[in-house]
All heavy atoms as a GROMACS GRO file, in nm:
protein
  579
    1MET      N    1   0.085  -0.118   0.000
    1MET     CA    2   0.000   0.000   0.000
    1MET      C    3   0.090   0.124   0.000
    1MET      O    4   0.186   0.132   0.075
    1MET     CB    5  -0.090  -0.001   0.124
    1MET     CG    6  -0.194   0.107   0.123
    1MET     SD    7  -0.299   0.111   0.272
    1MET     CE    8  -0.390  -0.040   0.256
    2SER      N    9   0.056   0.216  -0.082
    2SER     CA   10   0.140   0.336  -0.092
    2SER      C   11   0.122   0.427   0.030
    2SER      O   12   0.023   0.419   0.102
    2SER     CB   13   0.106   0.413  -0.219
    2SER     OG   14  -0.018   0.477  -0.204
    3ASN      N   15   0.220   0.512   0.050
    3ASN     CA   16   0.215   0.608   0.159
    3ASN      C   17   0.095   0.701   0.142
    3ASN      O   18   0.030   0.738   0.239
    3ASN     CB   19   0.346   0.686   0.165
    3ASN     CG   20   0.361   0.761   0.294
    3ASN    OD1   21   0.302   0.724   0.395
    3ASN    ND2   22   0.441   0.865   0.292
    4TYR      N   23   0.066   0.738   0.016
    4TYR     CA   24  -0.049   0.824  -0.013
    4TYR      C   25  -0.178   0.758   0.036
    4TYR      O   26  -0.258   0.821   0.104
    4TYR     CB   27  -0.058   0.851  -0.164
    4TYR     CG   28  -0.196   0.896  -0.207
    4TYR    CD1   29  -0.237   1.028  -0.188
    4TYR    CD2   30  -0.287   0.806  -0.262
    4TYR    CE1   31  -0.363   1.070  -0.225
    4TYR    CE2   32  -0.413   0.848  -0.299
    4TYR     CZ   33  -0.451   0.979  -0.281
    4TYR     OH   34  -0.577   1.020  -0.316
    5THR      N   35  -0.198   0.632   0.002
    5THR     CA   36  -0.320   0.561   0.039
    5THR      C   37  -0.332   0.547   0.191
    5THR      O   38  -0.440   0.566   0.246
    5THR     CB   39  -0.324   0.422  -0.027
    5THR    OG1   40  -0.308   0.438  -0.168
    5THR    CG2   41  -0.454   0.351   0.000
    6GLU      N   42  -0.222   0.516   0.255
    6GLU     CA   43  -0.224   0.503   0.401
    6GLU      C   44  -0.263   0.635   0.466
    6GLU      O   45  -0.346   0.638   0.557
    6GLU     CB   46  -0.087   0.459   0.452
    6GLU     CG   47  -0.056   0.315   0.427
    6GLU     CD   48   0.081   0.276   0.479
    6GLU    OE1   49   0.120   0.325   0.587
    6GLU    OE2   50   0.148   0.198   0.410
    7LYS      N   51  -0.202   0.742   0.420
    7LYS     CA   52  -0.231   0.874   0.477
    7LYS      C   53  -0.376   0.912   0.452
    7LYS      O   54  -0.446   0.959   0.542
    7LYS     CB   55  -0.137   0.979   0.418
    7LYS     CG   56  -0.152   1.114   0.482
    7LYS     CD   57  -0.046   1.210   0.432
    7LYS     CE   58  -0.060   1.343   0.505
    7LYS     NZ   59   0.048   1.434   0.474
    8HIS      N   60  -0.422   0.888   0.330
    8HIS     CA   61  -0.561   0.920   0.294
    8HIS      C   62  -0.658   0.841   0.381
    8HIS      O   63  -0.754   0.898   0.435
    8HIS     CB   64  -0.583   0.889   0.146
    8HIS     CG   65  -0.720   0.927   0.097
    8HIS    ND1   66  -0.827   0.842   0.110
    8HIS    CD2   67  -0.764   1.040   0.039
    8HIS    CE1   68  -0.934   0.902   0.060
    8HIS    NE2   69  -0.900   1.022   0.015
    9ASN      N   70  -0.635   0.712   0.395
    9ASN     CA   71  -0.724   0.628   0.475
    9ASN      C   72  -0.724   0.668   0.622
    9ASN      O   73  -0.828   0.670   0.686
    9ASN     CB   74  -0.686   0.481   0.461
    9ASN     CG   75  -0.719   0.425   0.326
    9ASN    OD1   76  -0.798   0.483   0.250
    9ASN    ND2   77  -0.657   0.314   0.291
   10LYS      N   78  -0.606   0.700   0.672
   10LYS     CA   79  -0.595   0.741   0.813
   10LYS      C   80  -0.674   0.870   0.838
   10LYS      O   81  -0.749   0.881   0.936
   10LYS     CB   82  -0.448   0.761   0.848
   10LYS     CG   83  -0.419   0.775   0.993
   10LYS     CD   84  -0.268   0.778   1.016
   10LYS     CE   85  -0.238   0.781   1.163
   10LYS     NZ   86  -0.094   0.780   1.189
   11ILE      N   87  -0.661   0.966   0.748
   11ILE     CA   88  -0.735   1.092   0.761
   11ILE      C   89  -0.884   1.068   0.748
   11ILE      O   90  -0.964   1.122   0.824
   11ILE     CB   91  -0.686   1.195   0.657
   11ILE    CG1   92  -0.543   1.238   0.689
   11ILE    CG2   93  -0.778   1.317   0.655
   11ILE    CD1   94  -0.478   1.322   0.581
   12ALA      N   95  -0.923   0.984   0.651
   12ALA     CA   96  -1.065   0.957   0.629
   12ALA      C   97  -1.130   0.891   0.750
   12ALA      O   98  -1.242   0.926   0.788
   12ALA     CB   99  -1.082   0.869   0.505
   13VAL      N  100  -1.061   0.797   0.812
   13VAL     CA  101  -1.114   0.730   0.931
   13VAL      C  102  -1.128   0.830   1.046
   13VAL      O  103  -1.231   0.834   1.114
   13VAL     CB  104  -1.023   0.611   0.972
   13VAL    CG1  105  -1.058   0.560   1.111
   13VAL    CG2  106  -1.035   0.500   0.870
   14HIS      N  107  -1.026   0.911   1.065
   14HIS     CA  108  -1.030   1.012   1.172
   14HIS      C  109  -1.144   1.112   1.146
   14HIS      O  110  -1.217   1.149   1.239
   14HIS     CB  111  -0.896   1.084   1.181
   14HIS     CG  112  -0.885   1.178   1.295
   14HIS    ND1  113  -0.902   1.139   1.427
   14HIS    CD2  114  -0.860   1.310   1.300
   14HIS    CE1  115  -0.888   1.244   1.505
   14HIS    NE2  116  -0.862   1.349   1.431
   15LEU      N  117  -1.161   1.150   1.022
   15LEU     CA  118  -1.269   1.241   0.984
   15LEU      C  119  -1.405   1.183   1.020
   15LEU      O  120  -1.490   1.252   1.078
   15LEU     CB  121  -1.262   1.272   0.835
   15LEU     CG  122  -1.368   1.362   0.776
   15LEU    CD1  123  -1.366   1.500   0.841
   15LEU    CD2  124  -1.349   1.375   0.626
   16GLN      N  125  -1.428   1.057   0.990
   16GLN     CA  126  -1.555   0.992   1.022
   16GLN      C  127  -1.579   0.988   1.173
   16GLN      O  128  -1.692   1.007   1.219
   16GLN     CB  129  -1.560   0.851   0.962
   16GLN     CG  130  -1.570   0.850   0.812
   16GLN     CD  131  -1.688   0.929   0.761
   16GLN    OE1  132  -1.801   0.917   0.811
   16GLN    NE2  133  -1.664   1.014   0.663
   17GLU      N  134  -1.475   0.964   1.250
   17GLU     CA  135  -1.487   0.964   1.396
   17GLU      C  136  -1.528   1.102   1.447
   17GLU      O  137  -1.614   1.113   1.535
   17GLU     CB  138  -1.355   0.921   1.461
   17GLU     CG  139  -1.320   0.777   1.439
   17GLU     CD  140  -1.180   0.742   1.486
   17GLU    OE1  141  -1.108   0.830   1.538
   17GLU    OE2  142  -1.142   0.626   1.469
   18LEU      N  143  -1.467   1.205   1.391
   18LEU     CA  144  -1.500   1.342   1.434
   18LEU      C  145  -1.644   1.378   1.396
   18LEU      O  146  -1.714   1.444   1.474
   18LEU     CB  147  -1.403   1.442   1.372
   18LEU     CG  148  -1.260   1.436   1.423
   18LEU    CD1  149  -1.173   1.538   1.349
   18LEU    CD2  150  -1.252   1.459   1.572
   19ILE      N  151  -1.688   1.335   1.280
   19ILE     CA  152  -1.826   1.362   1.238
   19ILE      C  153  -1.924   1.295   1.334
   19ILE      O  154  -2.024   1.356   1.374
   19ILE     CB  155  -1.849   1.316   1.092
   19ILE    CG1  156  -1.770   1.408   0.997
   19ILE    CG2  157  -1.996   1.313   1.057
   19ILE    CD1  158  -1.766   1.361   0.854
   20LYS      N  159  -1.895   1.172   1.375
   20LYS     CA  160  -1.981   1.103   1.472
   20LYS      C  161  -1.986   1.177   1.605
   20LYS      O  162  -2.092   1.195   1.665
   20LYS     CB  163  -1.933   0.960   1.495
   20LYS     CG  164  -1.960   0.867   1.380
   20LYS     CD  165  -1.904   0.729   1.409
   20LYS     CE  166  -1.915   0.640   1.287
   20LYS     NZ  167  -1.854   0.508   1.310
   21LYS      N  168  -1.868   1.222   1.652
   21LYS     CA  169  -1.862   1.297   1.778
   21LYS      C  170  -1.941   1.427   1.768
   21LYS      O  171  -2.010   1.467   1.862
   21LYS     CB  172  -1.717   1.327   1.816
   21LYS     CG  173  -1.640   1.207   1.864
   21LYS     CD  174  -1.498   1.245   1.899
   21LYS     CE  175  -1.418   1.123   1.940
   21LYS     NZ  176  -1.280   1.159   1.977
   22HIS      N  177  -1.930   1.494   1.653
   22HIS     CA  178  -2.002   1.619   1.631
   22HIS      C  179  -2.152   1.596   1.637
   22HIS      O  180  -2.226   1.672   1.701
   22HIS     CB  181  -1.961   1.680   1.497
   22HIS     CG  182  -2.018   1.816   1.473
   22HIS    ND1  183  -2.138   1.835   1.409
   22HIS    CD2  184  -1.973   1.940   1.507
   22HIS    CE1  185  -2.164   1.964   1.404
   22HIS    NE2  186  -2.065   2.030   1.462
   23ARG      N  187  -2.200   1.490   1.572
   23ARG     CA  188  -2.343   1.458   1.575
   23ARG      C  189  -2.390   1.427   1.717
   23ARG      O  190  -2.497   1.470   1.758
   23ARG     CB  191  -2.373   1.338   1.484
   23ARG     CG  192  -2.371   1.371   1.339
   23ARG     CD  193  -2.416   1.253   1.257
   23ARG     NE  194  -2.387   1.277   1.117
   23ARG     CZ  195  -2.332   1.190   1.036
   23ARG    NH1  196  -2.302   1.068   1.078
   23ARG    NH2  197  -2.309   1.220   0.910
   24LYS      N  198  -2.307   1.352   1.790
   24LYS     CA  199  -2.342   1.318   1.928
   24LYS      C  200  -2.353   1.444   2.013
   24LYS      O  201  -2.449   1.460   2.090
   24LYS     CB  202  -2.236   1.224   1.986
   24LYS     CG  203  -2.268   1.179   2.126
   24LYS     CD  204  -2.161   1.086   2.181
   24LYS     CE  205  -2.194   1.053   2.325
   24LYS     NZ  206  -2.082   0.994   2.395
   25LEU      N  207  -2.257   1.535   1.999
   25LEU     CA  208  -2.263   1.661   2.074
   25LEU      C  209  -2.385   1.744   2.035
   25LEU      O  210  -2.447   1.806   2.120
   25LEU     CB  211  -2.135   1.743   2.051
   25LEU     CG  212  -2.017   1.708   2.138
   25LEU    CD1  213  -1.892   1.781   2.091
   25LEU    CD2  214  -2.044   1.741   2.283
   26ASP      N  215  -2.418   1.743   1.907
   26ASP     CA  216  -2.536   1.816   1.861
   26ASP      C  217  -2.661   1.764   1.930
   26ASP      O  218  -2.744   1.843   1.978
   26ASP     CB  219  -2.549   1.804   1.709
   26ASP     CG  220  -2.651   1.899   1.652
   26ASP    OD1  221  -2.657   2.015   1.696
   26ASP    OD2  222  -2.726   1.857   1.562
   27ASN      N  223  -2.672   1.633   1.939
   27ASN     CA  224  -2.788   1.574   2.007
   27ASN      C  225  -2.787   1.607   2.156
   27ASN      O  226  -2.893   1.634   2.215
   27ASN     CB  227  -2.790   1.422   1.986
   27ASN     CG  228  -2.827   1.385   1.844
   27ASN    OD1  229  -2.896   1.459   1.775
   27ASN    ND2  230  -2.778   1.272   1.800
   28GLU      N  231  -2.670   1.605   2.218
   28GLU     CA  232  -2.660   1.639   2.360
   28GLU      C  233  -2.702   1.783   2.385
   28GLU      O  234  -2.774   1.811   2.482
   28GLU     CB  235  -2.517   1.618   2.410
   28GLU     CG  236  -2.478   1.473   2.423
   28GLU     CD  237  -2.334   1.454   2.467
   28GLU    OE1  238  -2.272   1.550   2.518
   28GLU    OE2  239  -2.282   1.343   2.449
   29VAL      N  240  -2.660   1.874   2.299
   29VAL     CA  241  -2.697   2.016   2.315
   29VAL      C  242  -2.849   2.031   2.303
   29VAL      O  243  -2.910   2.102   2.384
   29VAL     CB  244  -2.624   2.104   2.211
   29VAL    CG1  245  -2.682   2.243   2.206
   29VAL    CG2  246  -2.475   2.110   2.244
   30LYS      N  247  -2.908   1.964   2.208
   30LYS     CA  248  -3.054   1.971   2.192
   30LYS      C  249  -3.126   1.920   2.317
   30LYS      O  250  -3.223   1.981   2.362
   30LYS     CB  251  -3.098   1.890   2.070
   30LYS     CG  252  -3.062   1.955   1.939
   30LYS     CD  253  -3.100   1.867   1.822
   30LYS     CE  254  -3.051   1.927   1.692
   30LYS     NZ  255  -3.073   1.838   1.577
   31GLU      N  256  -3.076   1.809   2.372
   31GLU     CA  257  -3.137   1.754   2.493
   31GLU      C  258  -3.121   1.849   2.610
   31GLU      O  259  -3.212   1.867   2.691
   31GLU     CB  260  -3.074   1.618   2.526
   31GLU     CG  261  -3.116   1.508   2.433
   31GLU     CD  262  -3.046   1.376   2.464
   31GLU    OE1  263  -2.996   1.358   2.578
   31GLU    OE2  264  -3.041   1.292   2.374
   32LEU      N  265  -3.005   1.911   2.621
   32LEU     CA  266  -2.980   2.005   2.731
   32LEU      C  267  -3.071   2.127   2.720
   32LEU      O  268  -3.122   2.176   2.821
   32LEU     CB  269  -2.834   2.048   2.735
   32LEU     CG  270  -2.734   1.940   2.776
   32LEU    CD1  271  -2.592   1.987   2.756
   32LEU    CD2  272  -2.757   1.898   2.920
   33TYR      N  273  -3.090   2.177   2.598
   33TYR     CA  274  -3.181   2.289   2.580
   33TYR      C  275  -3.322   2.252   2.626
   33TYR      O  276  -3.390   2.331   2.691
   33TYR     CB  277  -3.187   2.331   2.432
   33TYR     CG  278  -3.089   2.438   2.393
   33TYR    CD1  279  -3.002   2.418   2.287
   33TYR    CD2  280  -3.082   2.560   2.462
   33TYR    CE1  281  -2.912   2.516   2.249
   33TYR    CE2  282  -2.993   2.658   2.425
   33TYR     CZ  283  -2.908   2.636   2.318
   33TYR     OH  284  -2.819   2.732   2.282
   34ASN      N  285  -3.364   2.133   2.590
   34ASN     CA  286  -3.499   2.088   2.627
   34ASN      C  287  -3.513   2.062   2.776
   34ASN      O  288  -3.624   2.062   2.830
   34ASN     CB  289  -3.537   1.963   2.548
   34ASN     CG  290  -3.555   1.991   2.401
   34ASN    OD1  291  -3.589   2.103   2.362
   34ASN    ND2  292  -3.530   1.892   2.318
   35SER      N  293  -3.402   2.037   2.844
   35SER     CA  294  -3.404   2.009   2.988
   35SER      C  295  -3.383   2.133   3.072
   35SER      O  296  -3.382   2.126   3.194
   35SER     CB  297  -3.295   1.907   3.022
   35SER     OG  298  -3.313   1.789   2.949
   36PHE      N  299  -3.360   2.245   3.005
   36PHE     CA  300  -3.334   2.372   3.074
   36PHE      C  301  -3.217   2.361   3.171
   36PHE      O  302  -3.222   2.406   3.284
   36PHE     CB  303  -3.460   2.422   3.148
   36PHE     CG  304  -3.578   2.439   3.056
   36PHE    CD1  305  -3.679   2.345   3.054
   36PHE    CD2  306  -3.585   2.548   2.972
   36PHE    CE1  307  -3.788   2.361   2.968
   36PHE    CE2  308  -3.692   2.563   2.885
   36PHE     CZ  309  -3.794   2.470   2.884
   37ILE      N  310  -3.112   2.300   3.122
   37ILE     CA  311  -2.989   2.282   3.201
   37ILE      C  312  -2.909   2.412   3.198
   37ILE      O  313  -2.926   2.497   3.113
   37ILE     CB  314  -2.906   2.165   3.142
   37ILE    CG1  315  -2.984   2.034   3.148
   37ILE    CG2  316  -2.772   2.149   3.213
   37ILE    CD1  317  -3.016   1.984   3.286
   38ASP      N  318  -2.817   2.422   3.292
   38ASP     CA  319  -2.729   2.537   3.306
   38ASP      C  320  -2.666   2.578   3.172
   38ASP      O  321  -2.614   2.495   3.098
   38ASP     CB  322  -2.620   2.502   3.407
   38ASP     CG  323  -2.526   2.618   3.433
   38ASP    OD1  324  -2.571   2.734   3.430
   38ASP    OD2  325  -2.408   2.589   3.459
   39ASP      N  326  -2.671   2.707   3.143
   39ASP     CA  327  -2.617   2.760   3.018
   39ASP      C  328  -2.468   2.735   3.004
   39ASP      O  329  -2.417   2.720   2.893
   39ASP     CB  330  -2.645   2.910   3.006
   39ASP     CG  331  -2.789   2.941   2.971
   39ASP    OD1  332  -2.861   2.848   2.928
   39ASP    OD2  333  -2.828   3.057   2.986
   40GLU      N  334  -2.396   2.731   3.114
   40GLU     CA  335  -2.252   2.709   3.108
   40GLU      C  336  -2.219   2.574   3.046
   40GLU      O  337  -2.130   2.562   2.961
   40GLU     CB  338  -2.190   2.718   3.248
   40GLU     CG  339  -2.040   2.707   3.247
   40GLU     CD  340  -1.981   2.720   3.386
   40GLU    OE1  341  -2.037   2.792   3.470
   40GLU    OE2  342  -1.876   2.657   3.408
   41LEU      N  343  -2.292   2.471   3.084
   41LEU     CA  344  -2.272   2.338   3.028
   41LEU      C  345  -2.305   2.337   2.879
   41LEU      O  346  -2.231   2.281   2.798
   41LEU     CB  347  -2.357   2.235   3.103
   41LEU     CG  348  -2.348   2.091   3.052
   41LEU    CD1  349  -2.204   2.040   3.059
   41LEU    CD2  350  -2.441   2.002   3.131
   42ILE      N  351  -2.413   2.400   2.843
   42ILE     CA  352  -2.452   2.408   2.702
   42ILE      C  353  -2.345   2.481   2.622
   42ILE      O  354  -2.307   2.437   2.513
   42ILE     CB  355  -2.589   2.477   2.686
   42ILE    CG1  356  -2.699   2.388   2.746
   42ILE    CG2  357  -2.619   2.506   2.539
   42ILE    CD1  358  -2.835   2.455   2.755
   43ASN      N  359  -2.294   2.590   2.676
   43ASN     CA  360  -2.191   2.666   2.606
   43ASN      C  361  -2.062   2.585   2.588
   43ASN      O  362  -1.997   2.596   2.484
   43ASN     CB  363  -2.162   2.797   2.679
   43ASN     CG  364  -2.273   2.897   2.662
   43ASN    OD1  365  -2.350   2.892   2.567
   43ASN    ND2  366  -2.284   2.989   2.757
   44ARG      N  367  -2.026   2.505   2.687
   44ARG     CA  368  -1.908   2.420   2.674
   44ARG      C  369  -1.927   2.318   2.562
   44ARG      O  370  -1.836   2.294   2.483
   44ARG     CB  371  -1.878   2.347   2.805
   44ARG     CG  372  -1.780   2.423   2.892
   44ARG     CD  373  -1.737   2.344   3.011
   44ARG     NE  374  -1.841   2.365   3.113
   44ARG     CZ  375  -1.883   2.277   3.200
   44ARG    NH1  376  -1.829   2.158   3.205
   44ARG    NH2  377  -1.977   2.306   3.287
   45LYS      N  378  -2.046   2.259   2.558
   45LYS     CA  379  -2.076   2.160   2.453
   45LYS      C  380  -2.073   2.226   2.315
   45LYS      O  381  -2.021   2.170   2.219
   45LYS     CB  382  -2.212   2.095   2.476
   45LYS     CG  383  -2.225   2.016   2.602
   45LYS     CD  384  -2.165   1.880   2.588
   45LYS     CE  385  -2.190   1.799   2.715
   45LYS     NZ  386  -2.131   1.668   2.706
   46LYS      N  387  -2.127   2.346   2.306
   46LYS     CA  388  -2.128   2.417   2.179
   46LYS      C  389  -1.986   2.455   2.136
   46LYS      O  390  -1.952   2.449   2.018
   46LYS     CB  391  -2.216   2.541   2.188
   46LYS     CG  392  -2.365   2.505   2.195
   46LYS     CD  393  -2.451   2.623   2.227
   46LYS     CE  394  -2.473   2.711   2.107
   46LYS     NZ  395  -2.568   2.820   2.135
   47THR      N  396  -1.901   2.489   2.232
   47THR     CA  397  -1.761   2.519   2.202
   47THR      C  398  -1.690   2.394   2.150
   47THR      O  399  -1.613   2.400   2.054
   47THR     CB  400  -1.689   2.573   2.327
   47THR    OG1  401  -1.756   2.691   2.371
   47THR    CG2  402  -1.544   2.604   2.298
   48GLN      N  403  -1.720   2.280   2.211
   48GLN     CA  404  -1.663   2.154   2.163
   48GLN      C  405  -1.709   2.124   2.021
   48GLN      O  406  -1.630   2.079   1.938
   48GLN     CB  407  -1.704   2.038   2.254
   48GLN     CG  408  -1.639   2.041   2.391
   48GLN     CD  409  -1.695   1.934   2.483
   48GLN    OE1  410  -1.806   1.884   2.464
   48GLN    NE2  411  -1.618   1.899   2.585
   49LYS      N  412  -1.836   2.150   1.995
   49LYS     CA  413  -1.889   2.130   1.860
   49LYS      C  414  -1.816   2.218   1.758
   49LYS      O  415  -1.782   2.171   1.649
   49LYS     CB  416  -2.038   2.164   1.854
   49LYS     CG  417  -2.131   2.054   1.894
   49LYS     CD  418  -2.276   2.095   1.880
   49LYS     CE  419  -2.306   2.142   1.741
   49LYS     NZ  420  -2.441   2.187   1.720
   50LEU      N  421  -1.792   2.343   1.794
   50LEU     CA  422  -1.721   2.434   1.703
   50LEU      C  423  -1.579   2.386   1.677
   50LEU      O  424  -1.531   2.391   1.564
   50LEU     CB  425  -1.720   2.576   1.760
   50LEU     CG  426  -1.850   2.652   1.751
   50LEU    CD1  427  -1.839   2.784   1.828
   50LEU    CD2  428  -1.887   2.679   1.607
   51TRP      N  429  -1.512   2.339   1.782
   51TRP     CA  430  -1.377   2.288   1.764
   51TRP      C  431  -1.378   2.169   1.669
   51TRP      O  432  -1.295   2.159   1.578
   51TRP     CB  433  -1.317   2.248   1.899
   51TRP     CG  434  -1.175   2.202   1.883
   51TRP    CD1  435  -1.064   2.281   1.885
   51TRP    CD2  436  -1.131   2.069   1.860
   51TRP    NE1  437  -0.952   2.202   1.865
   51TRP    CE2  438  -0.990   2.072   1.848
   51TRP    CE3  439  -1.196   1.947   1.846
   51TRP    CZ2  440  -0.914   1.958   1.824
   51TRP    CZ3  441  -1.120   1.833   1.822
   51TRP    CH2  442  -0.981   1.840   1.812
   52LEU      N  443  -1.474   2.077   1.690
   52LEU     CA  444  -1.485   1.961   1.603
   52LEU      C  445  -1.514   2.002   1.459
   52LEU      O  446  -1.457   1.947   1.365
   52LEU     CB  447  -1.593   1.865   1.653
   52LEU     CG  448  -1.558   1.782   1.775
   52LEU    CD1  449  -1.680   1.706   1.825
   52LEU    CD2  450  -1.444   1.685   1.745
   53LYS      N  451  -1.601   2.099   1.442
   53LYS     CA  452  -1.634   2.145   1.307
   53LYS      C  453  -1.511   2.202   1.238
   53LYS      O  454  -1.487   2.174   1.120
   53LYS     CB  455  -1.745   2.252   1.316
   53LYS     CG  456  -1.805   2.289   1.185
   53LYS     CD  457  -1.886   2.174   1.130
   53LYS     CE  458  -1.963   2.217   1.007
   53LYS     NZ  459  -2.040   2.110   0.952
   54ASP      N  460  -1.430   2.278   1.311
   54ASP     CA  461  -1.306   2.332   1.254
   54ASP      C  462  -1.210   2.218   1.216
   54ASP      O  463  -1.147   2.222   1.110
   54ASP     CB  464  -1.236   2.425   1.353
   54ASP     CG  465  -1.305   2.558   1.368
   54ASP    OD1  466  -1.389   2.593   1.281
   54ASP    OD2  467  -1.275   2.629   1.466
   55GLU      N  468  -1.199   2.120   1.302
   55GLU     CA  469  -1.110   2.007   1.275
   55GLU      C  470  -1.161   1.926   1.155
   55GLU      O  471  -1.082   1.882   1.071
   55GLU     CB  472  -1.100   1.918   1.400
   55GLU     CG  473  -0.998   1.810   1.392
   55GLU     CD  474  -0.855   1.858   1.389
   55GLU    OE1  475  -0.828   1.978   1.410
   55GLU    OE2  476  -0.766   1.775   1.364
   56ILE      N  477  -1.292   1.908   1.146
   56ILE     CA  478  -1.352   1.838   1.031
   56ILE      C  479  -1.318   1.913   0.903
   56ILE      O  480  -1.277   1.853   0.803
   56ILE     CB  481  -1.505   1.823   1.050
   56ILE    CG1  482  -1.534   1.720   1.158
   56ILE    CG2  483  -1.573   1.786   0.918
   56ILE    CD1  484  -1.678   1.720   1.207
   57HIS      N  485  -1.334   2.043   0.904
   57HIS     CA  486  -1.304   2.124   0.785
   57HIS      C  487  -1.156   2.111   0.748
   57HIS      O  488  -1.121   2.097   0.630
   57HIS     CB  489  -1.340   2.270   0.810
   57HIS     CG  490  -1.307   2.359   0.696
   57HIS    ND1  491  -1.375   2.357   0.577
   57HIS    CD2  492  -1.208   2.450   0.682
   57HIS    CE1  493  -1.321   2.444   0.495
   57HIS    NE2  494  -1.219   2.502   0.556
   58ARG      N  495  -1.067   2.114   0.847
   58ARG     CA  496  -0.924   2.102   0.821
   58ARG      C  497  -0.891   1.968   0.756
   58ARG      O  498  -0.816   1.961   0.658
   58ARG     CB  499  -0.846   2.117   0.952
   58ARG     CG  500  -0.695   2.120   0.934
   58ARG     CD  501  -0.622   2.126   1.067
   58ARG     NE  502  -0.637   2.005   1.146
   58ARG     CZ  503  -0.571   1.891   1.124
   58ARG    NH1  504  -0.486   1.883   1.025
   58ARG    NH2  505  -0.590   1.788   1.201
   59LEU      N  506  -0.952   1.860   0.807
   59LEU     CA  507  -0.926   1.728   0.750
   59LEU      C  508  -0.984   1.713   0.611
   59LEU      O  509  -0.923   1.651   0.523
   59LEU     CB  510  -0.980   1.619   0.844
   59LEU     CG  511  -0.907   1.604   0.976
   59LEU    CD1  512  -0.977   1.502   1.064
   59LEU    CD2  513  -0.763   1.566   0.956
   60GLU      N  514  -1.102   1.769   0.589
   60GLU     CA  515  -1.160   1.764   0.455
   60GLU      C  516  -1.071   1.837   0.354
   60GLU      O  517  -1.053   1.790   0.242
   60GLU     CB  518  -1.301   1.826   0.455
   60GLU     CG  519  -1.404   1.740   0.523
   60GLU     CD  520  -1.540   1.806   0.538
   60GLU    OE1  521  -1.547   1.931   0.537
   60GLU    OE2  522  -1.639   1.732   0.554
   61THR      N  523  -1.014   1.948   0.396
   61THR     CA  524  -0.922   2.022   0.310
   61THR      C  525  -0.796   1.938   0.281
   61THR      O  526  -0.749   1.936   0.167
   61THR     CB  527  -0.883   2.156   0.377
   61THR    OG1  528  -1.002   2.230   0.402
   61THR    CG2  529  -0.790   2.237   0.289
   62GLN      N  530  -0.746   1.868   0.381
   62GLN     CA  531  -0.629   1.781   0.361
   62GLN      C  532  -0.661   1.670   0.261
   62GLN      O  533  -0.580   1.639   0.175
   62GLN     CB  534  -0.585   1.718   0.492
   62GLN     CG  535  -0.496   1.804   0.576
   62GLN     CD  536  -0.444   1.727   0.698
   62GLN    OE1  537  -0.504   1.628   0.741
   62GLN    NE2  538  -0.335   1.776   0.754
   63LEU      N  539  -0.780   1.611   0.276
   63LEU     CA  540  -0.818   1.502   0.185
   63LEU      C  541  -0.828   1.552   0.041
   63LEU      O  542  -0.785   1.485  -0.052
   63LEU     CB  543  -0.950   1.439   0.228
   63LEU     CG  544  -0.944   1.344   0.347
   63LEU    CD1  545  -1.084   1.297   0.384
   63LEU    CD2  546  -0.854   1.225   0.318
   64LYS      N  547  -0.885   1.671   0.023
   64LYS     CA  548  -0.897   1.727  -0.111
   64LYS      C  549  -0.759   1.753  -0.172
   64LYS      O  550  -0.738   1.734  -0.290
   64LYS     CB  551  -0.979   1.855  -0.108
   64LYS     CG  552  -1.126   1.831  -0.086
   64LYS     CD  553  -1.203   1.961  -0.079
   64LYS     CE  554  -1.348   1.935  -0.043
   64LYS     NZ  555  -1.422   2.060  -0.023
   65ALA      N  556  -0.666   1.796  -0.088
   65ALA     CA  557  -0.530   1.825  -0.137
   65ALA      C  558  -0.458   1.697  -0.178
   65ALA      O  559  -0.370   1.703  -0.264
   65ALA     CB  560  -0.451   1.899  -0.030
   66LEU      N  561  -0.494   1.585  -0.121
   66LEU     CA  562  -0.430   1.458  -0.154
   66LEU      C  563  -0.479   1.399  -0.287
   66LEU      O  564  -0.414   1.314  -0.343
   66LEU     CB  565  -0.454   1.355  -0.043
   66LEU     CG  566  -0.378   1.377   0.086
   66LEU    CD1  567  -0.422   1.275   0.190
   66LEU    CD2  568  -0.229   1.366   0.062
   67ARG      N  569  -0.589   1.447  -0.336
   67ARG     CA  570  -0.646   1.391  -0.460
   67ARG      C  571  -0.564   1.425  -0.579
   67ARG      O  572  -0.498   1.507  -0.607
   67ARG     CB  573  -0.788   1.441  -0.481
   67ARG     CG  574  -0.881   1.381  -0.381
   67ARG     CD  575  -1.022   1.423  -0.408
   67ARG     NE  576  -1.105   1.376  -0.298
   67ARG     CZ  577  -1.223   1.421  -0.273
   67ARG    NH1  578  -1.276   1.516  -0.347
   67ARG    NH2  579  -1.294   1.374  -0.174
   0.00000   0.00000   0.00000
């Protein structure tokens, strides 16, 4: 297997994991809003979501550059 393919596959797998985590956090934020939980906790979750979204975008850009 070429180095290109290994790197591409590794990034793609990591990207899928981050997308799953992002979806999970999105669901958690929705549940917290519906439960009227402390805003601080909701804000932390939303910050985590933003970080994941940035990381997802960075990895997608890397994958496009490898093509």
